[in-house]
DSSP file (Angstrom, degrees, kcal/mol; ACC not computed):
  #  RESIDUE AA STRUCTURE BP1 BP2  ACC     N-H-->O    O-->H-N    N-H-->O    O-->H-N    TCO  KAPPA ALPHA  PHI   PSI    X-CA   Y-CA   Z-CA
    1    1 A M     >        0   0    0      0, 0.0     4,-1.9     0, 0.0     5,-0.2   0.000 360.0 360.0 360.0 -43.3   78.0  148.2  183.9
    2    2 A P  H  >  +     0   0    0      0, 0.0     4,-2.0     0, 0.0     5,-0.1   0.856 360.0  54.7 -66.1 -28.3   77.0  147.2  180.3
    3    3 A F  H  > S+     0   0    0      2,-0.2     4,-2.4     1,-0.2     5,-0.2   0.929 107.0  49.7 -64.7 -44.5   74.0  149.6  180.6
    4    4 A D  H  > S+     0   0    0      1,-0.2     4,-2.4     2,-0.2    -1,-0.2   0.888 110.6  50.0 -56.8 -41.9   76.3  152.4  181.4
    5    5 A A  H  X S+     0   0    0     -4,-1.9     4,-2.6     2,-0.2     5,-0.2   0.877 109.7  51.7 -66.4 -37.5   78.5  151.6  178.5
    6    6 A L  H  X S+     0   0    0     -4,-2.0     4,-2.4     2,-0.2    -2,-0.2   0.921 110.5  47.4 -61.6 -46.8   75.5  151.5  176.2
    7    7 A I  H  X S+     0   0    0     -4,-2.4     4,-2.3     2,-0.2    -2,-0.2   0.907 114.0  47.8 -61.1 -44.4   74.3  154.9  177.3
    8    8 A L  H  X S+     0   0    0     -4,-2.4     4,-2.4     2,-0.2    -2,-0.2   0.905 111.2  50.1 -66.6 -40.4   77.8  156.4  176.9
    9    9 A G  H  X S+     0   0    0     -4,-2.6     4,-2.2     1,-0.2    -1,-0.2   0.892 111.5  49.5 -64.7 -39.7   78.3  154.8  173.5
   10   10 A L  H  X S+     0   0    0     -4,-2.4     4,-2.5    -5,-0.2    -2,-0.2   0.910 109.8  50.2 -63.3 -42.6   74.9  156.2  172.4
   11   11 A A  H  X S+     0   0    0     -4,-2.3     4,-2.1     2,-0.2    -2,-0.2   0.923 110.9  48.7 -66.8 -42.1   75.7  159.7  173.7
   12   12 A V  H  X S+     0   0    0     -4,-2.4     4,-2.2     1,-0.2    -1,-0.2   0.916 111.8  50.5 -66.1 -40.4   79.1  159.7  171.8
   13   13 A S  H  X S+     0   0    0     -4,-2.2     4,-2.4     1,-0.2    -1,-0.2   0.910 108.7  51.4 -60.2 -46.1   77.3  158.5  168.7
   14   14 A V  H  X S+     0   0    0     -4,-2.5     4,-2.1     1,-0.2    -1,-0.2   0.863 108.7  51.2 -63.6 -37.3   74.7  161.2  169.0
   15   15 A V  H  X S+     0   0    0     -4,-2.1     4,-2.2     2,-0.2    -1,-0.2   0.925 111.8  46.8 -67.9 -41.5   77.4  163.9  169.3
   16   16 A F  H  X S+     0   0    0     -4,-2.2     4,-2.1     1,-0.2    -2,-0.2   0.875 113.1  47.9 -67.9 -34.3   79.2  162.7  166.2
   17   17 A V  H  X S+     0   0    0     -4,-2.4     4,-1.8     2,-0.2    -1,-0.2   0.838 112.1  50.2 -73.6 -31.3   76.1  162.5  164.1
   18   18 A G  H  X S+     0   0    0     -4,-2.1     4,-2.0    -5,-0.2    -2,-0.2   0.883 111.0  48.8 -69.6 -37.3   75.1  166.0  165.3
   19   19 A F  H  X S+     0   0    0     -4,-2.2     4,-2.5     2,-0.2    -2,-0.2   0.920 111.6  49.9 -63.5 -43.3   78.6  167.4  164.4
   20   20 A A  H  X S+     0   0    0     -4,-2.1     4,-2.7     1,-0.2     5,-0.2   0.909 109.4  51.6 -63.7 -40.8   78.4  165.7  161.0
   21   21 A A  H  X S+     0   0    0     -4,-1.8     4,-2.4     2,-0.2    -1,-0.2   0.901 110.1  49.1 -62.7 -42.8   74.9  167.2  160.4
   22   22 A V  H  X S+     0   0    0     -4,-2.0     4,-2.6     2,-0.2    -1,-0.2   0.928 111.2  49.1 -62.2 -45.0   76.2  170.7  161.3
   23   23 A L  H  X S+     0   0    0     -4,-2.5     4,-2.4     1,-0.2    -2,-0.2   0.924 112.0  48.7 -63.8 -42.8   79.1  170.4  159.0
   24   24 A A  H  X S+     0   0    0     -4,-2.7     4,-2.3     1,-0.2    -1,-0.2   0.892 112.3  48.1 -60.5 -41.3   76.8  169.2  156.1
   25   25 A W  H  X S+     0   0    0     -4,-2.4     4,-2.4     2,-0.2    -1,-0.2   0.914 112.5  48.5 -68.3 -39.7   74.3  172.1  156.7
   26   26 A A  H  X S+     0   0    0     -4,-2.6     4,-2.2     2,-0.2     5,-0.2   0.899 112.7  49.1 -66.9 -38.9   77.2  174.6  156.8
   27   27 A D  H  X S+     0   0    0     -4,-2.4     4,-2.2     2,-0.2    -1,-0.2   0.913 111.4  48.8 -64.9 -44.3   78.7  173.1  153.5
   28   28 A H  H  X S+     0   0    0     -4,-2.3     4,-1.8     1,-0.2    -2,-0.2   0.897 111.6  49.3 -64.9 -40.6   75.3  173.3  151.9
   29   29 A Q  H  X S+     0   0    0     -4,-2.4     4,-1.6     1,-0.2    -2,-0.2   0.917 113.8  45.5 -65.2 -43.5   74.7  176.9  152.9
   30   30 A S  H  X S+     0   0    0     -4,-2.2     4,-2.0     1,-0.2    -2,-0.2   0.853 112.3  51.3 -76.0 -31.5   78.2  178.1  151.7
   31   31 A R  H  X S+     0   0    0     -4,-2.2     4,-2.1    -5,-0.2    -1,-0.2   0.891 111.2  45.8 -73.1 -36.0   77.9  176.2  148.4
   32   32 A T  H  X S+     0   0    0     -4,-1.8     4,-1.6    -5,-0.2    -2,-0.2   0.869 114.4  48.3 -73.0 -32.8   74.5  177.6  147.5
   33   33 A T  H  X S+     0   0    0     -4,-1.6     4,-1.6    -5,-0.2    -2,-0.2   0.922 114.1  47.6 -70.2 -42.4   75.6  181.2  148.4
   34   34 A T  H  X S+     0   0    0     -4,-2.0     4,-0.7     1,-0.2    -2,-0.2   0.897 113.8  45.5 -68.5 -41.4   78.9  180.8  146.4
   35   35 A Q  H  < S+     0   0    0     -4,-2.1    -1,-0.2     1,-0.2    -2,-0.2   0.816 110.7  53.1 -73.5 -28.8   77.2  179.4  143.3
   36   36 A A  H  < S+     0   0    0     -4,-1.6    -1,-0.2     1,-0.2    -2,-0.2   0.855 114.8  41.5 -74.2 -33.1   74.4  182.0  143.3
   37   37 A N  H  < S+     0   0    0     -4,-1.6    -1,-0.2    -5,-0.1    -2,-0.2   0.532  88.8 109.1 -90.2  -7.3   76.8  184.9  143.5
   38   38 A A  S  < S-     0   0    0     -4,-0.7     2,-0.2    -3,-0.2    -3,-0.0  -0.507  71.2-124.5 -76.2 134.0   79.3  183.5  140.9
   39   39 A P        -     0   0    0      0, 0.0    -1,-0.1     0, 0.0    -2,-0.1  -0.492  27.6-110.6 -76.9 148.0   79.3  185.3  137.6
   40   40 A T        -     0   0    0     -2,-0.2     2,-0.1     1,-0.1     0, 0.0  -0.625  35.8-113.8 -80.4 135.3   78.7  183.1  134.6
   41   41 A P        -     0   0    0      0, 0.0     2,-0.3     0, 0.0    -1,-0.1  -0.401  28.6-115.9 -71.5 142.3   81.9  182.8  132.3
   42   42 A K        -     0   0    0     -2,-0.1     2,-0.3     1,-0.0     0, 0.0  -0.606  26.9-137.0 -81.7 138.8   81.7  184.3  129.0
   43   43 A R        -     0   0    0     -2,-0.3     2,-0.3     1,-0.0    -1,-0.0  -0.700  13.2-121.9 -96.9 145.9   81.9  182.0  126.0
   44   44 A R        -     0   0    0     -2,-0.3     2,-0.7     2,-0.0    -1,-0.0  -0.642  17.6-139.2 -84.3 140.3   83.9  182.5  123.0
   45   45 A S              0   0    0     -2,-0.3    -1,-0.0     1,-0.1     0, 0.0  -0.883 360.0 360.0 -99.9 119.0   82.1  182.6  119.7
   46   46 A F              0   0    0     -2,-0.7    -1,-0.1     0, 0.0    -2,-0.0   0.407 360.0 360.0 -99.0 360.0   84.2  180.7  117.0
């Protein structure tokens, strides 16, 4: 029984880490695309 619980806990942890990795990758992809296409703001000359 403890071995089964260890395997199950490991599997659940792998799923959560994989999901976090996918979210981090998607966030990185969307941030680099958004920043690259953003126009630079014009500065006022005083």
